N, C-alpha and C positions, 0 to 999 in steps of 0.2 A: 335454546334458552337454558340457563343454568338452574340447578335445584333451588338456588337462592332466589333468582328472579321470579320463579314460578310462584313464590309465596308473597310477592310484593311487586307493585308496579314501580319499576325503577325510576321512571320519569318523575313521579310524584315525591320521591324520597331522596333525591340527590341533594347532597349538602356541599356548600362551598366554604372552605376554611382559609383563614389567613394565618399570619404569624406575627407576634409582637415581641419587641425587646425593650430594654430599659434605657437605651441610648441610640442616637442616630449613627449607626455604623453598618457597613456591609463590606463585601469584597472590593468594592470600588470607592468606599467611603471610610477612610481610616478614622477611628474614634479619637476625638481630640478633647472631649469634655469629660464630665464625670461618668463613671460606669453606671450609676443609677441616677437618671434624670427624671424626677417625678412628673414635671410638666410635660415632657416629651412622651413619657409612657402613657399618661392620660390622653393626650391628643391622638396617639397612635391607636389606642384601644377604641376611642370614640370614632375615629375615621373608619374603622372596620364595622362598627355598629351602624353608623350612618350610611355606609356603603352597601349594607344588606348581607354581610357575611353571617354565616350561621355560628361559627366558632372561631377562636384564634388559638393557635398552638403557642405555648410558652416553653421554650426549649430548655435543655439541660446541659450544663458543663461544670466541671469540678470547680472552676473559678468564677462562675457566673452568679448573678443574683439568684437567691433561692426562689424556686418557681411558685410554691404555694403562697408565699407572701406577695409576689408579683401579681398572682391571680386575685388575691384578696383586694389589692389596690385597684386593679382593673375593674373588678366587680363593683367597687364603691364609686367608680366614675362612669359606669354604663348601666343600662337597665335590663337588657335582654341577651346580650352577647354571651355565647357559650365559651367556657374556659377549659381548654384541653392542656392539662399540666403534664409535662414530661417528667418521668420518675424512674429512677434506677433501683431495682430490687437489690438488696444487700447493703445499701448505704444506710438505710433506716430499718429498724425491726418492723416486721409486718403488723404487729399489734399496734404500734404507734402510728404507722402509716395509715392503717384502717381508720382510726379516729381523726387523724389529721385531715383527711380528705372528706370524711363525712361532716366534720365540723365546718369546713370550708363550704361544703354543699349546702348546709343549713343556712349559713350566713348569706350565701349568694342566691338563695331561693331556688336551688336545683339546677345550677348552671355548670356543674363541674363534671369533667371526665378525665381519665388518666391515660396518658400515652406511655406505655411501658417500654423502656429502652434498656435492654439487658446489658449492653456495653459492647463497644466495637473494638477497642484496643486495650491491650494489657497496660500500656503506659498510662492512659487516662484513668483506668480503674484503680491503679495503684496509688494515684494521687489521693484517693479517699480510703486507702487502706484495704482495698479489695485485691487479693492475690489469687483468686479462684480462676482456673483456666477457662477458655472460651466456652467449650461445649458443656462443661460443668456449671458454668453460670446459667445456662438455659435450664439445666436440671433444677438448679436452685430457684429460678424464676417460676418453674412449674409449681413447686411447693409453695412459694410466696403467693402466687395468684390464687391458689386453692384457699389459703388462709384469708386473704382479702375478701374473696367472694363469700366465704362462709360467714365472716364477721359482718358483712353488709346485708346479707340476705336472711340471717336467722339469729335469734337471741342465744346468749350463752347461759350459764358458763360452759366453757369447753377446755379440754386439754389437747395438746398436740405434741407428738413425739416423732419428728421426722428426721431426715438426714441432715438438714441444715438449720432447722428451727425447732425449739422445744419450749413449751410453756404449760402452766397449769392454772385452771380456774379463770381463764380470760373471759370477761363478761362485759362486752361493749354496751354502752348506754346510748351512744349517738349513732343514728342510722341515717342513710340518705334521706334527703328532703322528701316529705310526704310519702315515704315508703317506695320511692321510685327505684329503678334499676340503674345503678351508677356504672356507666359504660367504661369498658377497657379497650383502648386502642393499643395496637402492638406493631412494632417494626422489626424487620430482620429478614435477610434473604439467604441465610445458611440452612443446610438441612436440619440442624437442631432447632433453628428458629421456626421453620415451617411447622414442625411437630408441636411445639409448645404454643405458638401463636394460634394455630388452627384449632387447638383444643380450647383455649380460654378467651380469645379476643372477640369482642363485639364488632370491631373494625380492624382489618389488617392493612397496615400502611406500607406502601411500596414507593420507591423513587421512580421518576419519570423515564421509563424505557420505551422503546417502540411498541406499537400495538401487538405485534406477534409475540415478543418476549413477555409483555405484560399479560397477554392471554395465557401463555404457558405457565406463568406464576399463579394466575388465578386457578388454573386447572390443578396445579400441585396443591394449593391451599384447600381446594374443594376435596381432593382425594384424602388429604390428611384429616380434614374435618370429619369425613365419613368414617375413617378409621378410628377416630376418637369417639364415635357414637353420636355425633351431632346430627340433628335432622336437616340442617342446612349449613352452608359455609358462612364465615363472617362476612360482613360488608367489606368492600375493598376500597381503599383510598390510594390515590396516586398524586405525587407532588411534582410541581413544575415551577419554573421561573419565567413567567410571561414577559416578553419585551414587546410593547405595543408602539405603534405609530399610527398617524392618521391614515396612511396607506401602507401597503406591504413594503413598497420601496423605502418609505421613511422608517419603517420598523427595522428593516435590514441595515439601513445606514446607522441607526442607533445601536443595533446589536454589535456591529463591527467596532463601533466606538467603545462599547463596554468591553469587548474582547481586547482591544488595544490597551485599555486601562488595566485589565487583568494581567496582561503580559508585560506591563511596564513597572515602574518603581512602586506605584500604589499596590499593584498586585503582589509584588514581592513582599511588601509589609504584611499583606493578608496571609501569604504563604508562611511567613514566619510565625504568625499567630496560630494558623491552623496546624502548623507543625507540632503544636502541643498535643494534637489528636492523632495526626498522621505524620510521623517523623519524615522530614524531607529526605529524599534519596532512597526511601524504602517504599515498597509496594504497600498499599493499605491492607490492614489485616481483615477488615470487615468485608463480607461477601457483597453487600450492596454497592460499595465503592468499586470493587473489582468488576462487578457487572456493568456499571456505568462506563468504566474505562474500556471494557471490551466492546461495548456498543460504539463508543467514540472512535475506536480503531477501525470499525467497519464503514465509517463514512461520517461526513459532517451533518447532513440533513437526512431525516428519516420521516416516512409517512407524509403528512400534510405540511408540517412546519416544525418538527422536533429538531432542535439544533444542539449539537454536542461539543463544539470546541470550548465552550465555557467549562465543561467538565474536565477536559484535558488540561485547561489552563490552571485549575486548582488541584490537580492531582487526584481527582475523584472524590474530593472532600464534600460530603453532604449532598443535599438536594441541589443539583447544579445543572440539570439539563433545561434548556429554554424552549418555549413556544414563541415563535417570532412571526409577527404579522399585524395587520390591522385588527381591530376588535372583532370584526366579522370572521376573519381567518382563524384567529385564536379560539373564538367561541366554537367554530365548527370543529376544530381539533379537539377541544375538550369533549364535545358531544360524540366524537369518534370513540373516545374511551368509555363513555357511558354506554354506547352500543355493545361493547364487548363485556360489559358487566361491572364497570366501575360505579360505585355508589357515592363516593366522596372525592372531591378534588381540592387539594391544598395548593394555593398559589401565593407566592411572595416575590417581591421585586428587588432589583439592585439599588434603586432609590426607594428605600422601604416605605416611608410615610407617603410620599407623593404617588408612588405606584399604587399603594392601597387605595388612595383617593381616586386615581384614574380607573382602577379596576371596578370600583363601585359605580363610577359614573358611566363608563363606556363598555365594559366587558360583562359584568354580572347581569345587567338587564337583558342583554342579548341571549345569554345562556338560559336565564329564567324563562324568557319569552318562548324560546324554541322548545324547552322542556315542557312547558304548558301546552304548546301546540301538539307535540308528539303524544302527550298524555291524552289530550282530547281526541286526537285522531285514533289512537289505540282503543279508547273507550267506545267510539262510534263503530269501529270495526268489530269489537267484541259484541256489541249490541245487535249487529245485523244477523 
């Protein structure tokens, strides 16, 4: 058992996350309507709330709808759904970012968390005027998160004179809702990312690799957290693209249909779009995508039902490994990750809205039921 798990019953605290966007589009669905479709966005958010998701991620791209405003809109159309807003340090000054997200947290009655995305490619960063090199971006993020945490957790005024940021007399007046701890999620798989994320993150986000590689990353994060003087490591999140069917055979038939689409003309359109982040013909710069491609080279199917050809088809771009099978098979696969120390699972589909509905109807109840069963069994064993 990890140092983290010894402080908390992991079965009682597992979270299930989804992801929303502002238009109906995915790798297999070329966007044909407006980039911001308010009706679709509201339905998408409500589908996750109705389906029992704990939070939804709102992603970040230099040309995408601005995440804090998307979160505010989603908050106005839901009642309890958590809002995980992706945010790039360096694009906004941390003093402004601190009050942007506490203001949103106040208006949403404490539903906000931040997903810190330091930046994966130089090309994408430069679109927003950021010319800082990769490893130095993480050093800047270290400083940035120190400022955010101080601004949220203690009153000012304060001065700061760092390598990347400097200010005098900053005196925040808006704090997280009811004095709560505003959580930081953090993604990255490079050595520099492990150091900074293990130091600051409440939850460390990983893409869906096989159990062995995921366990190795968890061990690395735990070691870096100890080195940073933390009493326990961050929570761990892993992201997948479940492909469900009524039976395992039906799910695999659907999966191969999705792969055919990815490898066809529709997939080519997506690759042109994702080329803005990962230039076509070049290896991805970010370590997470490099790791996913390395896993894909080792075989198509790993562990219970982790499928990697979808990663190869999109050149390693983003969260792209699938869990394929019936709801029972995929639920069992998710629980395999819980057993090695994963606390949070992010799932999103290739048919985004309908898949979110199906996950809520068929997958999440099985996961929740088994988590409750294992928690009860563990409690009984502890009491003996």
